[in-house]
C-alpha positions in Angstrom: -0.1 0.0 0.0 1.5 3.4 -1.1 1.8 6.5 1.0 -0.3 9.3 -0.6 1.7 12.3 0.2 -0.7 14.5 -1.7 -3.7 13.7 0.5 -3.4 15.2 4.0 -4.6 13.1 7.0 -8.0 14.2 8.3 -9.0 14.3 11.8 -12.3 12.7 13.1 -14.4 12.5 16.2 -11.7 10.1 17.8 -8.5 11.2 16.1 -6.5 14.4 16.7 -4.2 16.3 14.2 -1.3 16.7 16.5 -0.1 19.8 14.6 -3.1 21.6 16.1 -2.3 20.3 19.9 -0.3 22.5 22.2 3.3 21.5 23.1 2.1 21.3 26.6 -0.7 18.8 25.8 1.7 16.7 23.7 4.1 16.4 26.5 1.1 15.5 29.0 0.3 12.7 26.8 4.1 11.7 26.8 3.9 11.9 30.7 0.8 9.9 31.1 2.1 7.1 28.7 5.3 7.3 30.6 3.6 6.8 33.8 1.9 3.6 32.3 5.3 2.4 31.3 6.7 3.0 34.8 4.1 0.7 36.2 4.7 -1.6 33.2 8.3 -1.9 34.1 7.8 -1.8 37.8 5.3 -4.8 37.5 8.0 -6.6 35.1 10.9 -6.1 37.6 9.1 -6.7 40.9 9.9 -10.4 41.0 13.7 -9.6 40.5 13.6 -7.3 43.5 11.9 -9.8 45.6 13.8 -12.9 44.3 15.3 -13.7 47.6 12.2 -14.0 49.9 10.2 -15.6 46.9 12.9 -18.1 46.4 13.1 -19.0 50.0 9.4 -19.2 50.8 8.5 -21.2 47.6 11.8 -23.1 47.6 13.0 -22.2 44.1 16.4 -22.5 42.5 18.2 -19.8 40.8 17.5 -21.3 37.5 13.8 -21.3 38.2 14.1 -17.6 39.3 15.9 -16.8 36.2 13.1 -18.3 34.0 10.4 -16.5 36.0 12.3 -13.1 35.7 13.4 -13.8 32.0 12.1 -16.5 29.8 8.6 -16.9 31.0 7.7 -13.4 30.9 9.8 -12.5 27.6 8.3 -15.7 25.6 4.7 -14.3 25.9 5.7 -10.8 25.7 7.4 -11.2 22.4 5.1 -13.9 20.9 2.1 -11.8 21.5 3.9 -8.5 20.9 4.0 -8.7 17.1 0.3 -9.5 16.4 -1.1 -7.1 19.1 1.3 -4.3 17.5 0.1 -5.3 13.9 -3.5 -4.9 15.3 -2.6 -1.5 16.9 -1.4 -0.2 13.6 -4.8 -0.7 12.2 -6.9 0.3 15.1 -7.4 2.8 18.1 -3.9 2.5 19.6 -4.8 4.5 22.9 -7.6 2.0 23.6 -5.1 -1.0 23.0 -2.6 0.6 25.6 -5.4 1.2 28.2 -6.7 -2.5 27.9 -3.1 -3.7 28.0 -2.3 -1.7 31.1 -5.4 -3.2 33.0 -4.5 -6.6 31.9 -0.8 -6.6 33.1 -1.9 -4.9 36.4 -4.3 -7.6 37.3 -1.9 -10.3 36.4 1.0 -8.7 38.4 -1.4 -8.6 41.5 -2.3 -12.0 40.9 1.3 -13.1 41.6 0.8 -12.4 45.3 -1.6 -15.3 45.4 1.1 -17.9 44.0 1.8 -20.9 46.0 4.4 -22.4 43.9 6.6 -22.2 40.6 3.8 -23.0 38.1 1.4 -20.8 39.6 3.8 -17.9 39.7 4.9 -18.7 36.0 1.3 -18.4 34.9 1.0 -15.0 36.5 4.2 -13.8 34.9 3.0 -15.1 31.6 -0.1 -13.0 31.9 2.0 -10.0 32.8 4.0 -10.7 29.6 0.8 -11.0 27.5 -0.7 -7.6 28.9 2.7 -5.7 28.5 3.0 -6.8 24.8 0.1 -4.2 24.1 1.5 -1.4 26.0 5.0 -0.5 24.9 4.9 -0.6 21.1 1.6 1.3 20.4 2.9 4.0 22.9 6.1 4.4 20.6 3.9 5.0 17.6 1.5 7.4 19.5 4.5 9.4 20.5 6.0 9.5 17.2 3.0 10.8 15.7 2.8 13.6 18.2 6.3 14.9 17.3 8.5 15.5 14.3 11.4 13.3 13.4 14.2 15.5 14.9 12.4 15.8 18.2 11.5 12.2 18.7 14.7 11.0 20.3 13.8 13.3 23.4 10.3 12.5 23.4 11.0 8.8 23.2 13.8 9.2 26.0 11.3 10.9 28.2 8.8 8.1 27.7 11.5 5.6 28.4 12.2 7.2 31.8 9.5 4.7 32.8 12.4 2.1 32.8 14.5 3.7 35.7 11.4 5.2 37.5 9.8 1.6 37.5 12.9 0.1 38.9 13.4 2.9 41.5 9.8 3.1 42.5 9.7 -0.7 42.5 12.5 -1.0 44.9 11.2 1.8 47.1 7.5 0.8 47.2 7.9 -2.9 46.7 10.8 -3.3 49.0 9.3 -1.1 51.6 5.8 -3.1 51.5 7.7 -6.4 51.6 9.9 -5.3 54.4 6.8 -4.6 56.6 4.0 -6.9 55.3 5.7 -9.5 53.1 6.4 -10.0 49.5 2.7 -11.0 48.7 1.5 -7.7 49.8 4.1 -6.0 47.6 2.7 -7.7 44.3 -0.8 -6.2 45.3 0.6 -2.8 45.9 2.4 -2.6 42.6 -0.2 -4.2 40.5 -3.5 -2.7 41.4 -2.8 1.1 40.7 -2.4 0.2 37.0 -6.2 0.0 36.8 -6.4 3.8 37.6 -3.7 4.5 35.1 -5.7 2.8 32.5 -8.6 5.0 33.0 -6.4 8.0 32.9 -5.1 6.9 29.6 -8.6 6.6 28.1 -9.6 10.0 29.6 -6.9 12.3 28.6 -4.8 10.9 25.7 -6.2 11.4 22.0 -5.4 9.2 19.1 -3.1 11.2 16.8 -3.4 11.1 13.1 -0.8 8.8 11.8 2.1 10.2 9.8 0.9 13.9 10.4 4.2 14.9 11.6 6.3 13.3 8.8 7.7 15.4 5.8 5.5 14.6 2.6 8.4 15.3 0.5 10.3 12.4 2.1 7.4 10.0 2.0 8.2 6.3 2.0 7.8 4.2 -1.1 5.7 1.4 0.7 3.6 1.3 3.9 3.1 -2.4 4.4 -0.5 -3.4 5.0 0.3 -7.0 5.8 2.3 -8.5 8.9 4.6 -10.6 6.6 5.5 -7.5 4.4 6.3 -5.5 7.5 8.6 -8.4 8.9 10.3 -8.8 5.5 10.8 -4.9 5.3 12.2 -4.8 8.7 14.7 -7.7 8.6 15.9 -7.0 5.0 17.0 -3.4 6.1 20.7 -3.6 7.4 20.3 -0.7 9.8 17.2 -2.1 11.4 19.0 -5.7 11.6 22.0 -4.4 13.4 20.0 -1.9 15.6 17.9 -4.9 16.7 21.1 -7.0 17.4 22.9 -4.3 19.3 19.8 -3.5 21.4 19.3 -7.2 22.2 22.9 -7.7 23.3 22.7 -4.4 25.2 19.5 -5.7 26.9 21.2 -9.4 27.5 23.9 -7.4 29.5 21.4 -5.1 31.1 18.7 -7.6 32.2 21.4 -10.2 33.2 22.8 -7.6 35.6 19.6 -5.7 36.7 17.4 -8.9 37.2 20.1 -10.2 39.7 21.7 -7.1 41.3 19.1 -6.9 44.2 19.7 -10.7 44.9 23.5 -10.3 44.7 23.5 -7.3 47.1 21.3 -9.2 49.6 23.3 -12.4 49.2 26.8 -11.2 48.8 26.9 -7.7 50.3 24.3 -8.5 53.0 22.0 -5.7 52.2 18.4 -5.8 53.7 15.1 -5.1 51.9 14.9 -1.9 53.8 18.3 -0.7 52.5 17.3 -1.8 48.9 14.0 0.1 49.2 15.9 3.4 50.0 19.7 3.4 48.9 19.4 1.1 45.8 16.1 2.6 44.5 17.6 6.2 44.5 20.7 5.3 42.9 19.2 3.2 40.1 16.5 5.7 39.3 19.0 8.7 39.2 21.6 6.6 37.2 19.4 4.9 34.5 17.0 8.0 34.4 19.8 10.1 33.5 21.3 7.9 31.0 18.0 7.3 29.3 17.2 11.0 28.9 20.9 12.0 28.1 21.1 9.4 25.4 17.9 10.8 23.7 19.2 14.4 23.9 22.5 13.4 22.5 20.8 11.4 19.7 18.7 14.6 18.7 21.6 16.8 18.7 24.3 14.7 17.2 22.4 12.8 14.5 21.7 16.2 12.6 25.4 16.2 11.8 26.1 12.6 11.6 23.3 9.8 11.8 26.1 7.2 13.0 25.7 9.0 16.2 22.7 6.7 16.9 25.1 3.7 17.1 28.1 5.4 18.5 26.4 6.7 21.5 25.7 3.2 22.9 29.2 2.0 21.8 30.8 4.5 24.0 28.4 3.8 26.9 29.2 0.2 26.7 32.9 0.9 26.8 32.5 2.9 30.0 30.0 0.4 31.6 32.2 -2.7 31.4 35.1 -1.7 33.8 32.5 -0.3 36.3 30.3 -3.4 36.2 33.4 -5.6 37.0 34.5 -3.3 39.7 31.0 -3.3 41.2 30.8 -7.1 41.4 34.2 -7.3 43.0 33.9 -4.4 45.5 34.5 -5.3 49.1 31.2 -3.6 50.5 27.9 -2.6 49.2 28.3 1.2 49.2 31.3 0.8 46.8 29.4 -1.8 44.8 26.4 0.4 44.3 28.4 3.4 43.4 30.3 1.4 40.6 27.1 -0.3 39.3 25.3 3.2 39.3 27.9 4.4 36.8 27.6 1.1 34.9 23.7 1.4 34.8 23.8 5.0 33.7 26.2 4.3 30.6 24.9 0.7 29.7 21.4 2.1 29.1 22.5 4.5 26.5 21.4 2.1 23.7 17.7 2.4 24.2 16.5 5.8 23.1 18.7 6.0 20.0 17.5 2.6 18.9 13.9 3.6 19.2 14.5 6.9 17.4 16.1 5.1 14.5 13.2 2.5 14.1 10.4 5.1 14.3 12.2 7.4 11.8 13.1 4.9 9.1 9.8 2.9 8.9 6.6 4.0 7.3 4.1 5.5 9.8 1.6 2.8 9.1 4.2 0.2 10.2 5.5 1.9 13.3 3.9 -0.3 16.2 4.7 -3.4 14.3 8.2 -2.4 13.7 8.7 -1.6 17.4 7.3 -4.8 18.2 9.8 -6.4 16.0 12.6 -4.6 17.6 11.3 -5.5 21.1 10.9 -9.1 19.9 14.7 -9.3 19.2 15.6 -7.2 22.3 13.5 -9.3 24.7 14.2 -12.7 23.3 18.1 -12.2 23.3 18.0 -9.9 26.4 15.2 -10.7 28.7 14.9 -14.1 27.6 18.6 -15.0 27.8 20.2 -12.6 30.2 18.6 -13.6 33.4 18.5 -17.3 32.6 22.2 -17.3 31.6 23.2 -15.9 35.0 20.8 -17.9 37.1 22.1 -21.1 35.3 25.7 -20.2 35.8 25.0 -19.5 39.5 23.6 -22.8 40.0 26.3 -24.5 38.1 29.0 -22.8 40.2 27.1 -23.2 43.6 28.6 -26.5 44.5 32.2 -24.9 44.4 31.4 -21.3 45.4 28.4 -21.6 47.7 26.6 -18.1 47.9 29.5 -16.6 46.1 28.3 -18.3 42.9 26.2 -15.5 41.8 29.1 -13.1 41.9 31.1 -15.4 39.5 27.9 -15.7 37.2 27.6 -11.9 37.0 31.3 -11.4 36.1 30.9 -14.1 33.4 28.1 -12.1 31.9 29.8 -8.7 31.8 32.0 -9.3 28.7 28.7 -9.3 26.7 29.3 -5.6 26.6 32.2 -6.2 24.0 29.7 -7.9 21.8 27.5 -4.9 22.1 30.3 -2.7 21.1 31.0 -4.8 17.9 27.3 -4.8 16.9 27.2 -0.9 17.5 30.1 -0.5 14.9 28.3 -2.5 12.3 25.2 -0.6 13.0 27.2 2.7 12.5 28.5 1.4 9.2 24.9 0.6 7.9 23.7 4.0 9.2 26.6 5.8 7.1 25.4 3.8 4.0 21.8 4.6 4.5 22.5 8.2 5.0 24.5 8.3 1.8 21.4 6.7 0.0 19.0 9.3 1.3 17.3 7.3 4.0 14.9 9.2 6.4 17.3 9.4 9.5 
């Protein structure tokens, strides 16, 4: 299906032309969607934070915890993510996001009722299915509210839901768990999402697709079929290398973040109360700054050289690696947290530039689906592999190293950042070629 650059998009009773909306309203929509993403990520990460008390009460192994925090969620998140995003590209995206928010919130709260591994796995699968409909339509909504050279910052602001989710999860979930038990913590972080779903339906208007894109730079195709979108995505070298570099970055990131709370409690002897205060603040500030700063840099530097989209995460990974290793080897938890704070702030630099690349280069009618394909690779490699890899290594090393096995496993996962840097260099090469060919970057 071709894009008709001559026919301007028309508003309707339920669609808004974002060019007529105030800047304040557009950022209000970003803020509400970011709030939903905060609880999206909070519900996703709460089990990682509470891994130690859950593991002890339900008698689980580190491998089982790795499956629950990684693969059980990632499989359903990615499998359902693509068809839901494809449906969102052809329907009312705001309603899809609101319904998804209600779904993942209920399933997250249901985790507090689990009596064993399989019940908890079922709840986590439900969270994955619900969250599959939240993120990618939000990317597309935001991209239709902002022009291409402002999308990096807008998407970075939305992506602050990641650090805010981790920080609020550690503060709220850890605080509630410390006083009332881990089951109450699942209820406390899950149920507020129902209110957020109503807020989305009440405030956020559906923007007209493609209204912020330059008609003179119209794409040749706007795939109407799922198969055509998949072929378009994976046949593009820029998108392939972007997906791989973000997948490897997520492998290193999730492999670390999903296990750091357990590492700090098991190896550095931190309490849930300390995690709820010190860890939540450090992670929130570090990852929040890195997420925002990467979007700011991407918007500024890509105007001169589009390869900046790849080089920003390259340099971030280069800085993150030594600080991650130092954090795992630190003699005390204050030094460990200080090093891991720097590592977390720099390792996350891959996210906002990757989102901007995908949203800029694909046709407006395929943005949700393309974002889902990016997240499919990111989460299958990263969330599906990283936590499972660390957990399996920890169980493998446990007979020899005891409680120190998790430290050894985390150290073994850190060199994945070298692979991230290699993939970023290949992405930069593809970006340079695409820019010379006139691609919309």
